[in-house]
C-alpha positions as CSV (number, residue, x, y, z in Angstrom):
1,M,0.0,0.0,0.0
2,S,1.4,3.4,-0.9
3,E,2.1,6.1,1.7
4,A,-0.6,8.3,0.3
5,S,-3.3,5.6,0.5
6,Q,-2.1,4.7,4.1
7,A,-2.3,8.4,5.1
8,R,-5.9,8.5,3.8
9,T,-6.9,5.3,5.7
10,A,-5.1,6.2,8.9
11,P,-7.4,7.6,11.7
12,P,-7.4,11.4,11.9
13,V,-4.9,13.0,14.2
14,R,-6.4,14.7,17.3
15,L,-5.0,18.2,17.6
16,R,-4.7,20.2,20.8
17,P,-7.2,23.1,20.9
18,L,-4.9,25.9,19.7
19,P,-3.4,24.0,16.8
20,A,-7.0,22.8,15.9
21,L,-8.3,26.4,15.9
22,I,-5.3,27.7,13.8
23,F,-5.7,24.8,11.3
24,A,-9.5,25.3,11.1
25,S,-9.0,29.0,10.4
26,R,-8.2,28.1,6.8
27,W,-12.0,27.8,6.3
28,L,-12.2,31.6,6.7
29,Q,-11.0,31.7,3.1
30,L,-14.1,29.9,1.9
31,P,-16.2,33.2,1.6
32,L,-13.3,34.7,-0.4
33,Y,-13.4,31.9,-2.9
34,L,-17.2,32.0,-3.1
35,G,-16.9,35.8,-3.7
36,L,-14.5,35.1,-6.6
37,I,-17.1,32.7,-8.0
38,I,-19.6,35.5,-8.0
39,A,-17.0,37.7,-9.7
40,Q,-16.6,35.0,-12.3
41,C,-20.4,35.2,-13.0
42,V,-20.0,39.0,-13.5
43,Y,-17.3,38.3,-16.0
44,V,-19.5,35.9,-17.9
45,A,-22.2,38.5,-18.0
46,L,-19.6,41.1,-19.3
47,F,-18.4,38.7,-21.9
48,L,-22.0,38.0,-23.2
49,K,-22.7,41.8,-23.2
50,E,-19.5,42.5,-25.3
51,L,-20.2,39.6,-27.6
52,W,-23.7,40.8,-28.2
53,H,-22.3,44.3,-28.9
54,L,-19.9,42.8,-31.4
55,V,-22.6,40.8,-33.2
56,M,-25.0,43.8,-33.3
57,H,-22.3,46.0,-34.9
58,T,-20.8,43.4,-37.3
59,F,-21.6,45.5,-40.4
60,T,-21.0,48.9,-38.9
61,F,-17.7,48.5,-37.1
62,N,-14.4,48.8,-39.0
63,E,-11.6,46.3,-38.7
64,Q,-9.9,48.1,-35.9
65,Q,-13.1,48.4,-33.8
66,I,-13.8,44.7,-34.3
67,M,-10.2,43.9,-33.3
68,L,-10.5,46.0,-30.1
69,V,-13.8,44.3,-29.1
70,V,-12.3,40.9,-29.8
71,L,-9.2,41.8,-27.7
72,G,-11.6,42.8,-24.9
73,L,-13.3,39.4,-25.2
74,I,-9.9,37.7,-24.9
75,D,-9.1,39.9,-22.0
76,V,-12.3,38.8,-20.2
77,V,-11.5,35.1,-20.9
78,M,-7.9,35.5,-19.6
79,I,-9.1,37.2,-16.4
80,S,-11.7,34.4,-16.0
81,N,-8.9,31.8,-16.4
82,L,-7.0,33.6,-13.7
83,L,-10.0,33.5,-11.5
84,I,-10.4,29.8,-12.0
85,M,-6.7,29.2,-11.2
86,V,-7.1,31.2,-8.0
87,I,-10.4,29.6,-7.0
88,V,-9.6,26.0,-7.7
89,G,-5.8,26.1,-7.1
90,G,-6.1,28.3,-4.0
91,Y,-8.9,26.2,-2.4
92,E,-7.0,23.0,-3.1
93,T,-3.7,24.4,-1.8
94,F,-4.8,26.4,1.2
95,V,-8.3,25.1,2.3
96,S,-9.1,21.5,1.5
97,R,-8.6,18.8,-1.2
98,L,-11.2,18.7,-3.9
99,E,-10.6,15.0,-4.4
100,L,-10.9,15.1,-8.1
101,Q,-8.6,12.1,-8.8
102,N,-9.7,10.1,-11.9
103,H,-12.4,12.7,-12.7
104,P,-12.4,13.1,-16.5
105,D,-12.6,16.9,-16.3
106,Q,-9.8,17.4,-13.7
107,P,-7.5,20.1,-15.1
108,E,-4.0,18.8,-15.9
109,W,-2.3,21.5,-13.8
110,L,-4.3,20.7,-10.7
111,S,-2.6,17.3,-10.2
112,H,0.7,19.0,-9.3
113,V,-0.4,22.3,-7.9
114,N,1.2,23.8,-4.9
115,A,1.8,27.4,-3.7
116,S,5.0,27.7,-5.8
117,V,3.3,26.4,-9.0
118,L,0.3,28.6,-8.4
119,K,2.5,31.7,-8.0
120,I,4.2,31.1,-11.4
121,K,0.9,30.3,-13.1
122,L,-0.6,33.5,-11.7
123,A,2.4,35.5,-12.8
124,M,2.1,34.1,-16.3
125,A,-1.6,34.8,-16.4
126,I,-1.0,38.4,-15.3
127,I,1.6,38.9,-18.0
128,G,-0.9,37.5,-20.6
129,I,-3.6,39.9,-19.4
130,S,-1.1,42.8,-19.4
131,S,-0.1,41.8,-22.9
132,I,-3.6,42.1,-24.2
133,H,-4.0,45.5,-22.5
134,L,-0.8,46.7,-24.0
135,L,-1.7,45.4,-27.5
136,R,-5.0,47.3,-27.3
137,T,-3.1,50.4,-26.2
138,F,-0.7,50.0,-29.1
139,I,-3.6,49.6,-31.6
140,E,-5.1,52.8,-30.3
141,A,-1.8,54.6,-30.1
142,G,-2.1,55.5,-33.8
143,N,-4.7,58.0,-32.6
144,L,-2.4,59.8,-30.1
145,G,-2.7,63.5,-30.4
146,S,-6.3,63.3,-31.6
147,T,-9.4,63.7,-29.5
148,N,-10.5,60.1,-30.3
149,T,-8.1,58.4,-27.8
150,N,-8.0,58.0,-24.1
151,Y,-4.2,57.5,-24.2
152,T,-1.3,59.8,-23.9
153,E,2.3,59.2,-24.8
154,A,3.2,59.1,-21.1
155,G,0.4,56.6,-20.5
156,V,1.6,54.3,-23.3
157,M,5.1,54.5,-22.0
158,W,4.1,53.7,-18.4
159,Q,2.0,50.7,-19.6
160,A,5.0,49.3,-21.4
161,I,7.2,49.9,-18.4
162,I,4.7,48.2,-16.0
163,H,4.4,45.3,-18.4
164,G,8.2,44.9,-18.5
165,L,8.1,44.9,-14.7
166,F,5.5,42.1,-14.7
167,I,7.8,40.1,-16.9
168,L,10.8,40.8,-14.7
169,S,8.8,39.8,-11.6
170,A,7.7,36.5,-13.2
171,I,11.3,35.8,-14.1
172,G,12.4,36.6,-10.5
173,I,9.7,34.3,-9.1
174,A,10.6,31.5,-11.4
175,T,14.3,31.9,-10.7
176,V,13.8,31.9,-6.9
177,D,11.6,28.8,-7.2
178,R,14.2,27.0,-9.3
179,M,16.9,27.9,-6.8
180,G,14.7,26.5,-4.1
181,L,14.2,23.3,-6.0
182,T,17.9,23.0,-6.7
183,A,18.7,23.5,-3.1
184,A,16.1,21.0,-2.0
185,T,17.4,18.4,-4.6
186,S,21.0,18.8,-3.6
187,K,20.1,18.6,0.1
188,H,18.4,15.2,-0.4
189,S,21.3,13.9,-2.5
């Protein structure tokens, strides 16, 4: 019998009152995850609204307007993906196991999720979302100087700098994580 299956069949450990309270406090995160599920519903409504807007203006929008709405739809999808990663991965990592083993719809990434993997996935999702925002800004940057844009040269520059900082942060997180794995591997050797 494997260690994992023995751990599941072993009787539960009885904790002293203070450790039991501290351990049970993880359930205080449950309302937070439920709130994120509600936020996910809001994003679904926003997506449907924007999709309807695109369909209704199919013959009146020019190519740039269509591209901007489609990028907005992609942005909503990427934020929704980020929400799912936080809801499912965070709950599984910090609150309780979902026990999805052998479920046909279990996400591939969930089988090896931990706080470190979750941080890197979140960083990559944030970079993706930032990339979409930056692309939308660059598409509209052609209108700089006219009254038809919400962007300024300084605003475009700051968006590009912030995007670069997101990338550097993700590289930093991945580097620190890799260094930790290397140290742990060499310690066990």
